MDAnalysis code that builds the backbone (N, CA, C; Angstrom):
import MDAnalysis as mda
import numpy as np

u = mda.Universe.empty(309, n_residues=103, atom_resindex=np.repeat(np.arange(103), 3), trajectory=True)
u.add_TopologyAttr("name", ["N", "CA", "C"] * 103)
u.add_TopologyAttr("resid", np.arange(1, 104))
u.add_TopologyAttr("resname", ["MET", "SER", "GLN", "LYS", "ALA", "ALA", "GLU", "TRP", "PRO", "THR", "GLU", "THR", "GLU", "ARG", "LEU", "GLU", "ALA", "ALA", "ILE", "ASP", "ARG", "LEU", "THR", "ALA", "GLU", "ASN", "LYS", "ALA", "LYS", "ASP", "ASP", "VAL", "LEU", "ARG", "LYS", "ILE", "LYS", "ASP", "TRP", "CYS", "ARG", "ALA", "TYR", "PRO", "LEU", "GLU", "VAL", "PHE", "PRO", "LYS", "PRO", "ASP", "LYS", "GLU", "TYR", "PHE", "ALA", "LYS", "ALA", "HIS", "ALA", "ILE", "LEU", "LYS", "GLN", "ASN", "GLU", "LEU", "SER", "LEU", "THR", "ARG", "ILE", "SER", "ALA", "ASP", "ASN", "MET", "ARG", "HIS", "VAL", "LEU", "LYS", "GLY", "ILE", "GLN", "GLU", "ILE", "ILE", "LYS", "GLY", "GLU", "ALA", "LYS", "ASP", "GLY", "GLU", "GLU", "VAL", "LYS", "ARG", "PRO", "GLY"])
u.atoms.positions = np.array([
    [23.529, 2.885, -47.229],
    [23.139, 2.201, -46.005],
    [22.550, 0.849, -46.376],
    [22.956, -0.179, -45.654],
    [22.452, -1.519, -45.934],
    [21.025, -1.655, -45.429],
    [20.324, -2.688, -45.937],
    [18.944, -2.920, -45.500],
    [18.904, -3.247, -44.014],
    [19.899, -3.990, -43.523],
    [19.935, -4.355, -42.103],
    [20.043, -3.101, -41.244],
    [20.884, -2.165, -41.626],
    [21.038, -0.924, -40.879],
    [19.739, -0.124, -40.907],
    [19.004, -0.151, -41.984],
    [17.753, 0.594, -42.100],
    [16.676, 0.028, -41.169],
    [16.800, -1.241, -40.786],
    [15.816, -1.869, -39.901],
    [16.066, -1.542, -38.430],
    [17.244, -1.069, -38.105],
    [17.546, -0.714, -36.723],
    [16.772, 0.541, -36.339],
    [16.336, 0.597, -35.098],
    [15.607, 1.805, -34.686],
    [16.546, 3.010, -34.630],
    [16.012, 4.142, -34.973],
    [16.805, 5.371, -34.908],
    [16.918, 5.786, -33.440],
    [17.796, 6.731, -33.189],
    [17.955, 7.232, -31.818],
    [16.636, 7.832, -31.325],
    [15.944, 8.526, -32.179],
    [14.650, 9.114, -31.814],
    [13.648, 8.026, -31.453],
    [13.611, 6.953, -32.222],
    [12.687, 5.843, -31.936],
    [13.038, 5.173, -30.608],
    [14.328, 5.007, -30.342],
    [14.750, 4.405, -29.070],
    [14.359, 5.303, -27.894],
    [14.566, 6.612, -28.069],
    [14.214, 7.543, -26.998],
    [12.697, 7.594, -26.780],
    [11.931, 7.584, -27.854],
    [10.468, 7.585, -27.720],
    [9.979, 6.319, -27.019],
    [10.585, 5.189, -27.346],
    [10.216, 3.929, -26.692],
    [10.567, 3.985, -25.203],
    [11.713, 4.550, -24.875],
    [12.119, 4.679, -23.474],
    [11.174, 5.613, -22.721],
    [10.781, 6.713, -23.356],
    [9.826, 7.642, -22.732],
    [8.496, 6.943, -22.493],
    [8.011, 6.197, -23.467],
    [6.745, 5.468, -23.312],
    [6.830, 4.468, -22.157],
    [7.943, 3.739, -22.084],
    [8.123, 2.751, -21.020],
    [8.170, 3.426, -19.657],
    [8.935, 4.506, -19.547],
    [9.056, 5.216, -18.269],
    [7.736, 5.883, -17.867],
    [6.993, 6.381, -18.846],
    [5.684, 6.975, -18.561],
    [4.734, 5.920, -18.006],
    [4.731, 4.740, -18.587],
    [3.879, 3.648, -18.105],
    [4.294, 3.221, -16.693],
    [5.592, 3.113, -16.457],
    [6.076, 2.746, -15.118],
    [5.670, 3.809, -14.097],
    [5.801, 5.080, -14.463],
    [5.447, 6.173, -13.563],
    [3.953, 6.144, -13.248],
    [3.112, 5.890, -14.250],
    [1.668, 5.810, -14.028],
    [1.335, 4.658, -13.082],
    [1.988, 3.512, -13.273],
    [1.743, 2.362, -12.404],
    [2.125, 2.696, -10.957],
    [3.240, 3.379, -10.770],
    [3.663, 3.753, -9.416],
    [2.716, 4.787, -8.815],
    [2.237, 5.721, -9.640],
    [1.251, 6.699, -9.158],
    [-0.026, 5.997, -8.715],
    [-0.450, 4.969, -9.453],
    [-1.644, 4.200, -9.084],
    [-1.451, 3.506, -7.730],
    [-0.276, 2.947, -7.518],
    [0.022, 2.278, -6.240],
    [-0.027, 3.298, -5.105],
    [0.598, 4.443, -5.295],
    [0.585, 5.473, -4.253],
    [-0.829, 5.961, -3.965],
    [-1.651, 6.103, -5.005],
    [-3.035, 6.530, -4.810],
    [-3.800, 5.512, -3.979],
    [-3.597, 4.228, -4.263],
    [-4.274, 3.177, -3.493],
    [-3.835, 3.193, -2.025],
    [-2.542, 3.410, -1.796],
    [-2.054, 3.485, -0.411],
    [-2.646, 4.708, 0.283],
    [-2.687, 5.845, -0.403],
    [-3.287, 7.053, 0.178],
    [-4.759, 6.831, 0.485],
    [-5.477, 6.171, -0.423],
    [-6.897, 5.866, -0.180],
    [-7.048, 5.006, 1.062],
    [-6.200, 4.019, 1.202],
    [-6.269, 3.116, 2.354],
    [-5.955, 3.872, 3.644],
    [-5.046, 4.859, 3.561],
    [-4.697, 5.659, 4.741],
    [-5.887, 6.466, 5.253],
    [-6.811, 6.782, 4.363],
    [-7.991, 7.553, 4.758],
    [-9.138, 6.663, 5.226],
    [-8.912, 5.386, 5.355],
    [-9.980, 4.442, 5.698],
    [-10.446, 4.561, 7.144],
    [-9.650, 5.137, 8.009],
    [-9.989, 5.226, 9.431],
    [-9.879, 6.674, 9.908],
    [-10.796, 7.539, 9.464],
    [-10.689, 8.964, 9.820],
    [-10.883, 9.197, 11.318],
    [-10.166, 10.183, 11.839],
    [-10.252, 10.505, 13.260],
    [-11.656, 10.948, 13.666],
    [-12.420, 11.495, 12.723],
    [-13.789, 11.919, 13.033],
    [-14.668, 10.722, 13.378],
    [-14.368, 9.582, 12.791],
    [-15.147, 8.364, 13.030],
    [-14.497, 7.511, 14.123],
    [-13.174, 7.439, 14.094],
    [-12.418, 6.637, 15.051],
    [-11.446, 7.551, 15.795],
    [-11.910, 8.244, 16.841],
    [-11.020, 9.177, 17.550],
    [-9.781, 8.476, 18.115],
    [-8.703, 9.226, 18.166],
    [-7.440, 8.695, 18.692],
    [-7.595, 8.454, 20.198],
    [-7.298, 7.250, 20.658],
    [-7.373, 6.975, 22.097],
    [-6.312, 7.766, 22.851],
    [-6.676, 8.249, 24.032],
    [-5.687, 8.922, 24.868],
    [-5.030, 7.897, 25.799],
    [-4.097, 8.350, 26.618],
    [-3.366, 7.430, 27.511],
    [-4.306, 6.698, 28.460],
    [-5.323, 7.401, 28.950],
    [-6.273, 6.779, 29.877],
    [-7.042, 5.653, 29.186],
    [-7.422, 5.882, 27.937],
    [-8.150, 4.866, 27.173],
    [-7.287, 3.608, 27.019],
    [-6.021, 3.827, 26.631],
    [-5.100, 2.693, 26.483],
    [-4.882, 1.979, 27.814],
    [-4.769, 2.741, 28.891],
    [-4.562, 2.136, 30.211],
    [-5.753, 1.262, 30.600],
    [-6.967, 1.749, 30.342],
    [-8.167, 0.959, 30.652],
    [-8.213, -0.310, 29.802],
    [-7.932, -0.159, 28.511],
    [-7.939, -1.333, 27.627],
    [-6.891, -2.341, 28.072],
    [-5.716, -1.854, 28.418],
    [-4.636, -2.736, 28.882],
    [-5.065, -3.486, 30.145],
    [-5.685, -2.760, 31.082],
    [-6.113, -3.388, 32.344],
    [-7.162, -4.463, 32.096],
    [-8.133, -4.161, 31.256],
    [-9.187, -5.136, 30.949],
    [-8.595, -6.366, 30.269],
    [-7.737, -6.140, 29.305],
    [-7.121, -7.267, 28.595],
    [-6.232, -8.086, 29.535],
    [-5.431, -7.390, 30.327],
    [-4.518, -8.091, 31.250],
    [-5.309, -8.939, 32.253],
    [-6.432, -8.393, 32.725],
    [-7.286, -9.116, 33.670],
    [-7.770, -10.429, 33.051],
    [-7.886, -10.464, 31.748],
    [-8.348, -11.659, 31.045],
    [-7.201, -12.399, 30.360],
    [-5.973, -12.125, 30.822],
    [-4.753, -12.766, 30.314],
    [-4.569, -12.565, 28.816],
    [-4.930, -11.350, 28.360],
    [-4.738, -10.969, 26.959],
    [-3.756, -9.809, 26.907],
    [-3.170, -9.573, 25.728],
    [-2.128, -8.553, 25.613],
    [-2.476, -7.520, 24.545],
    [-2.503, -6.250, 24.958],
    [-2.706, -5.159, 24.012],
    [-1.550, -5.105, 23.013],
    [-0.354, -5.413, 23.475],
    [0.822, -5.423, 22.598],
    [0.659, -6.450, 21.485],
    [0.168, -7.626, 21.832],
    [-0.039, -8.683, 20.831],
    [-1.080, -8.253, 19.796],
    [-2.155, -7.623, 20.259],
    [-3.203, -7.138, 19.349],
    [-2.647, -6.021, 18.464],
    [-1.897, -5.088, 19.065],
    [-1.308, -3.984, 18.301],
    [-0.338, -4.502, 17.233],
    [0.471, -5.469, 17.602],
    [1.422, -6.044, 16.640],
    [0.690, -6.699, 15.477],
    [-0.410, -7.391, 15.768],
    [-1.180, -8.020, 14.706],
    [-1.811, -6.973, 13.788],
    [-2.280, -5.873, 14.377],
    [-2.841, -4.797, 13.559],
    [-1.784, -4.210, 12.631],
    [-0.575, -4.015, 13.138],
    [0.507, -3.486, 12.295],
    [0.879, -4.467, 11.189],
    [0.913, -5.745, 11.516],
    [1.189, -6.739, 10.466],
    [0.125, -6.669, 9.378],
    [-1.131, -6.489, 9.789],
    [-2.230, -6.377, 8.829],
    [-2.025, -5.157, 7.919],
    [-1.662, -4.027, 8.501],
    [-1.436, -2.813, 7.716],
    [-0.283, -3.019, 6.742],
    [0.824, -3.551, 7.236],
    [1.984, -3.753, 6.369],
    [1.697, -4.785, 5.276],
    [0.942, -5.816, 5.603],
    [0.576, -6.817, 4.591],
    [-0.317, -6.167, 3.536],
    [-1.224, -5.294, 3.975],
    [-2.083, -4.597, 3.029],
    [-1.294, -3.711, 2.087],
    [-0.319, -2.986, 2.623],
    [0.524, -2.146, 1.773],
    [1.325, -3.019, 0.813],
    [1.822, -4.135, 1.307],
    [2.571, -5.061, 0.450],
    [1.679, -5.580, -0.687],
    [0.429, -5.914, -0.380],
    [-0.494, -6.393, -1.412],
    [-0.776, -5.305, -2.444],
    [-0.905, -4.067, -1.984],
    [-1.126, -2.962, -2.914],
    [0.085, -2.813, -3.825],
    [1.275, -2.845, -3.253],
    [2.501, -2.695, -4.043],
    [2.637, -3.827, -5.056],
    [2.316, -5.042, -4.646],
    [2.419, -6.190, -5.549],
    [1.285, -6.212, -6.579],
    [0.268, -5.375, -6.371],
    [-0.852, -5.342, -7.303],
    [-1.920, -6.367, -6.993],
    [-1.895, -6.934, -5.781],
    [-2.873, -7.959, -5.427],
    [-4.172, -7.366, -4.913],
    [-4.161, -6.106, -4.464],
    [-5.377, -5.451, -3.973],
    [-5.932, -4.593, -5.100],
    [-7.199, -4.757, -5.391],
    [-7.854, -4.012, -6.470],
    [-8.465, -2.726, -5.921],
    [-8.802, -1.801, -6.813],
    [-9.450, -0.555, -6.405],
    [-10.692, -0.841, -5.583],
    [-10.818, -0.143, -4.460],
    [-11.998, -0.253, -3.640],
    [-12.129, -1.561, -2.874],
    [-11.174, -2.445, -3.006],
    [-11.247, -3.747, -2.359],
    [-10.605, -3.670, -0.977],
    [-11.301, -4.168, -0.004],
    [-10.760, -4.220, 1.354],
    [-9.662, -5.266, 1.398],
    [-8.551, -4.908, 2.018],
    [-7.473, -5.887, 2.201],
    [-7.955, -6.845, 3.276],
    [-8.022, -8.114, 2.926],
    [-8.630, -9.110, 3.815],
    [-7.707, -9.475, 4.955],
    [-8.299, -9.625, 6.107],
    [-7.584, -10.015, 7.314],
    [-7.671, -11.522, 7.459],
    [-6.541, -12.202, 7.703],
    [-6.594, -13.657, 7.854],
    [-7.396, -14.070, 9.084],
    [-8.022, -15.251, 8.996],
    [-8.725, -15.821, 10.142],
    [-9.947, -15.063, 10.405],
])
């Protein structure tokens, strides 16, 4: 065997390197999922009860009376949630850090 051939990684070394790489990728993805799960628990129903139809109707009436839109507010809240998940996926949100709302 030539010296050049001896410097090439063996099949076992290539497989071990691939396992190490995939293990690291899997851990990183598990960390992202954990952060998203943590964020999902940020608004527990025990603290923030789910509004019923009557609650939404009252809020809609009050907002409409003042020329405001519950739909516009709801859409902004969803954008905030999706932006937060995007930041977590990109790695921009750190552990325990609140995803900041613009403005």
